[in-house]
Every structure is written in C-alpha cells, then in structure tokens.
C-alpha positions in Angstrom: 72.9 0.4 -257.9 72.4 -2.8 -259.8 75.3 -5.2 -260.0 77.3 -4.7 -263.2 77.2 -7.7 -265.5 80.5 -9.4 -265.8 81.0 -11.1 -269.2 83.6 -13.5 -270.5 84.1 -15.7 -273.5 83.0 -19.4 -273.2 84.7 -20.5 -276.4 88.2 -19.5 -275.1 87.4 -21.1 -271.7 86.1 -24.3 -273.2 89.3 -24.8 -275.2 91.5 -24.2 -272.1 89.3 -26.6 -270.1 89.6 -29.4 -272.6 93.4 -29.1 -272.7 93.6 -29.0 -268.9 91.3 -32.1 -268.4 93.4 -34.1 -270.9 96.6 -33.3 -268.9 94.8 -34.0 -265.6 94.6 -37.7 -266.6 98.4 -37.8 -266.4 98.9 -36.1 -263.0 99.1 -37.5 -259.5 98.5 -34.4 -257.4 96.7 -31.1 -257.9 98.0 -27.8 -256.3 94.9 -25.7 -256.3 95.7 -22.0 -255.9 93.1 -19.5 -254.7 93.1 -15.8 -253.8 93.2 -15.3 -250.0 91.1 -12.2 -250.3 88.3 -14.2 -251.9 88.9 -17.9 -251.2 85.4 -19.0 -251.9 84.8 -16.9 -255.1 88.1 -18.4 -256.5 86.9 -22.0 -255.9 86.2 -23.5 -259.4 83.0 -25.5 -259.1 84.3 -28.2 -261.4 87.6 -28.9 -259.8 86.3 -31.6 -257.4 84.9 -33.5 -260.4 88.0 -33.1 -262.5 90.4 -34.4 -259.9 88.2 -37.1 -258.4 90.5 -39.7 -256.7 93.7 -37.6 -257.0 95.6 -36.0 -254.1 95.1 -32.2 -253.7 97.0 -29.4 -251.9 94.9 -26.2 -251.2 96.9 -23.0 -251.4 95.6 -19.6 -250.5 97.9 -17.1 -252.1 98.3 -13.3 -251.4 98.1 -13.9 -247.7 99.9 -10.5 -247.3 96.8 -8.8 -248.6 94.5 -9.9 -245.7 94.8 -9.2 -241.9 96.5 -12.0 -239.9 93.3 -12.4 -237.8 91.3 -13.2 -241.0 94.0 -15.7 -242.1 93.6 -17.4 -238.7 89.8 -17.4 -239.1 90.0 -19.0 -242.6 92.5 -21.6 -241.3 90.0 -22.6 -238.6 87.1 -22.7 -241.1 88.9 -24.8 -243.7 90.1 -27.2 -241.1 86.5 -27.5 -239.9 85.7 -28.6 -243.5 88.4 -31.3 -243.3 90.8 -29.3 -245.5 94.3 -28.0 -244.7 95.0 -24.7 -246.3 98.6 -23.5 -247.1 98.9 -19.7 -247.0 101.5 -18.2 -249.3 102.8 -14.9 -250.6 104.3 -16.3 -253.8 105.9 -13.0 -254.9 107.9 -12.8 -251.6 108.4 -16.5 -251.0 106.3 -16.7 -247.8 104.8 -20.2 -247.1 106.5 -21.9 -250.1 108.4 -24.4 -248.1 105.2 -25.7 -246.6 103.7 -26.2 -250.0 106.9 -28.0 -251.2 106.8 -30.2 -248.1 103.1 -31.1 -248.7 103.9 -32.0 -252.3 106.8 -34.2 -251.2 104.6 -36.0 -248.7 102.0 -36.7 -251.3 104.8 -38.0 -253.6 106.1 -40.3 -250.9 102.6 -41.8 -250.5 102.2 -42.3 -254.2 105.6 -44.0 -254.6 105.0 -46.2 -251.6 101.8 -47.4 -253.3 103.8 -48.0 -256.5 106.4 -49.9 -254.5 103.7 -52.0 -252.8 102.6 -53.1 -256.3 106.2 -54.0 -257.3 106.7 -50.8 -259.4 109.7 -48.5 -259.4 109.4 -45.0 -258.0 109.2 -42.1 -260.5 108.9 -38.3 -260.2 105.5 -37.3 -259.0 103.5 -35.4 -261.6 101.7 -32.3 -260.2 99.6 -29.6 -261.8 99.0 -26.0 -260.6 95.5 -24.9 -261.3 93.3 -21.9 -260.4 91.7 -18.8 -261.8 93.6 -16.3 -263.9 96.1 -14.1 -261.9 95.9 -15.9 -258.6 99.7 -16.4 -258.6 100.2 -19.8 -260.1 103.3 -19.0 -262.1 104.9 -17.0 -259.2 104.4 -20.1 -257.0 106.1 -22.3 -259.5 109.1 -20.0 -259.8 109.4 -20.0 -256.0 109.2 -23.8 -255.9 112.0 -23.9 -258.5 113.9 -21.1 -256.8 114.4 -19.6 -260.2 112.3 -17.9 -262.9 111.3 -20.4 -265.4 107.7 -19.3 -266.2 106.6 -15.8 -266.9 104.8 -14.2 -263.9 103.1 -10.9 -263.5 100.3 -9.4 -261.5 97.9 -9.4 -264.4 95.6 -12.0 -265.9 96.4 -14.1 -268.9 100.2 -14.3 -268.7 100.3 -18.1 -268.9 98.9 -19.0 -272.4 99.6 -22.7 -272.7 100.3 -25.8 -270.7 103.9 -26.3 -269.8 105.8 -29.0 -267.9 108.6 -28.0 -265.6 111.0 -30.3 -263.7 111.1 -29.2 -260.1 113.5 -31.9 -258.9 114.2 -35.6 -259.4 111.1 -36.2 -257.3 108.6 -33.8 -258.8 107.4 -32.6 -262.3 105.0 -29.7 -262.3 102.5 -28.5 -265.0 101.8 -24.8 -265.2 98.3 -24.3 -266.6 96.6 -21.2 -267.8 93.9 -19.8 -265.5 90.5 -21.4 -266.1 87.2 -19.7 -265.3 83.9 -21.5 -265.1 82.2 -21.4 -268.5 79.1 -20.1 -266.7 79.0 -18.2 -263.4 75.4 -17.2 -262.5 76.5 -15.7 -259.2 77.2 -12.1 -260.1 78.4 -11.3 -256.6 81.2 -13.8 -257.0 81.9 -12.5 -260.5 82.3 -9.0 -259.0 84.8 -10.2 -256.5 86.8 -11.7 -259.3 86.7 -8.4 -261.1 87.8 -6.5 -258.0 90.9 -8.7 -257.6 91.6 -8.9 -261.4 91.2 -12.7 -261.2 88.9 -12.9 -264.1 91.1 -13.0 -267.1 89.7 -11.9 -270.5 86.5 -10.4 -269.2 84.4 -7.4 -270.1 83.1 -5.0 -267.4 82.5 -1.4 -266.7 85.4 -0.1 -264.5 83.3 2.7 -262.9 80.6 0.3 -261.8 83.1 -2.3 -260.6 85.0 0.4 -258.6 81.8 1.6 -257.0 80.8 -1.9 -256.1 84.3 -2.4 -254.6 83.8 0.6 -252.3 80.4 -0.7 -251.3 82.0 -4.1 -250.5 84.8 -2.5 -248.4 82.1 -0.6 -246.5 80.2 -3.8 -245.8 83.2 -5.6 -244.5 84.2 -2.6 -242.4 80.7 -2.4 -240.8 80.7 -6.2 -240.3 84.0 -6.3 -238.5 85.6 -2.9 -237.9 88.2 -4.4 -235.6 90.0 -5.7 -238.8 91.1 -2.2 -239.6 93.3 0.3 -237.8 91.2 3.1 -239.2 88.4 3.6 -241.7 89.6 2.0 -245.0 90.4 4.4 -247.9 90.7 7.4 -245.6 94.5 7.5 -245.7 94.7 7.3 -249.4 91.8 9.5 -250.5 90.5 12.9 -249.0 87.0 11.4 -248.5 85.2 9.5 -245.8 83.2 6.4 -246.7 80.1 7.7 -245.0 77.6 8.8 -246.0 78.6 8.1 -249.6 77.6 5.2 -251.7 80.3 3.6 -253.8 79.0 5.4 -256.8 79.1 8.7 -255.0 82.6 8.0 -253.7 83.9 7.4 -257.3 82.2 10.6 -258.5 83.4 12.8 -255.6 87.0 11.5 -256.0 86.8 12.3 -259.7 85.7 15.9 -258.9 88.5 16.4 -256.3 91.4 14.8 -258.2 90.6 14.3 -261.9 88.5 17.3 -263.1 85.3 15.1 -263.0 86.9 12.2 -265.0 85.2 9.2 -263.3 87.0 6.6 -265.4 90.4 7.8 -264.0 88.9 7.9 -260.5 87.6 4.3 -260.9 91.0 3.0 -262.3 92.8 4.7 -259.4 90.7 2.9 -256.8 90.9 -0.5 -258.6 94.6 -0.3 -259.1 95.3 0.9 -255.5 93.3 -2.1 -254.2 94.9 -4.7 -256.5 98.4 -3.5 -255.7 97.8 -3.6 -251.9 98.3 0.2 -251.6 95.1 0.4 -249.6 96.4 -2.1 -247.1 95.2 -5.5 -246.1 91.5 -5.6 -247.0 89.6 -9.0 -247.2 86.6 -9.1 -249.4 85.3 -12.4 -248.0 85.1 -13.6 -244.4 84.5 -17.2 -243.4 80.8 -18.1 -243.5 80.5 -18.4 -239.7 81.6 -14.7 -239.4 79.5 -13.5 -242.4 
C-alpha cells in the first residue's frame, strides 16, 4: 500500500511562524515539547535556527504512552547527542518539577550574566513551542499549578500567543503548535497523523489507520520484548499476522461494524491516541532501529 499523502495549509502555518519568530526575539529560554512516542518526527527542522544562541530545555511529553525501557533508551541516545531530555506526563503532572527546576537554573544563569554587566535581575522570559497537540498547554497549567490556558487532547486548541506569569522569576509564552511549512518525509508525516500531532491537516483515516497497524507490526517484530503480548490482540478479536494493516482494518469492520471501514479506522486511531492499546512507541532510538 502506498503511503497516504498528508496535506496541510502553508498559509496558516506561515502566519503562525511569523508571529512566533517575532516573539522569540524577546525570550531568554525555549521549552521545546515533543511527543515521546515520536521524538524525532516531532522535531521541528527550523527550531535550531530560530533559537540560535538561546537556552533550550528539551521535553518529551506523554512518557506514559511508551514502555519504560524505551524511555531509558531515548534518555541514553539523547545524552549521547549532548542533550538532556526531560520526560513528562503533563496531564498527570509527572516530571513537571524537573522541568521547573531546569527553567529556574537557566534563569539563574541569565540573571547572573545580567548582574555581571551591572544590570538588575528580572523575570526570565520563556516560550513553550512544539507541534500541535504535543501537550504544551497542559505543561503550562502544571507549571502554574492551576488551569490558565485551555488544554485538550486535540490539535489546534491554542490559537494565539499568550504570556503567562509563572512566578516572580519566570514569564511563559504559550504558542500555538507550529508545523514545518513543507515536510517531504511522508513517513514522518504519517507518524504525526497517527498521534494527532499534525493540527489542521487533511488525510484519509482508513489509510492512516492501516499504516498505523503496519507500523505497530514493524515495531513488534523489531523488538517484541517491549510488549507483554502481541499488540492489539487484547482489544480486537484479530491477530496481526498474517494481515496487512489494510486487511486488519477491513476485517475489523466486518466483525464489528457491518463492513464500515471508516468506523473501524476511527476506532483504531482513537484507541491508540487515548492510550487504550497500551504503551506503544512508534519510534525507537536510531541505534536500535
């Protein structure tokens, strides 16, 4: 089966990018949030250029949706790349204290530099950036310990840039999710669609669900020790083998939905996105892959 084309809207993205880049001139530190299931696919290719010279804290959210062994592998891999990842589950508050401490440490360094130049300390200005629906607003609410920005497990909730006072030491900018205006790697685009991290995009649910099943099969065959049993088998009365993803969607439709493949596809996608299928990583560190 050919990879389904994932399409989105460059005009809308370009406007959001311009607004974000203008605000980035005013910030001291960037909190970059990625999806722990697909930490490479949710790396925006332009972030390094945008934040050149600024401090950055790397956050891998939704750590509850990958096995602990995979978290450990990603931790080793990122550290081998001279990056320190902070793993969080923003909806439950896991790992938030570590992020807050990292932000405070960066702030202390910045204000020490100001003091060395004879300047008074001020609240550090930080921005939270990442793809749509990776959990940026939930992270801010946890840092604040109260709900101040709208948060939901769907893309496109944050519509505009908004400054929030975290404490006397930290001001935080909540930014809408920003996608690359062009993404030629359709495999990466598919992963964004699997996880609903792609915002206002157009794609065929049936083809994406079939590709998701194929991806789960590939990860299972690559590293079956990550799973207590064959993935999907608990939730659906079907085995992965010998079916293709397309066949799996069709057979599930026949068994449960009177042949309605759209309902079958939506069931698979929703179950995966909500974590009902369990902890399933869609990317493994390059050394493992």
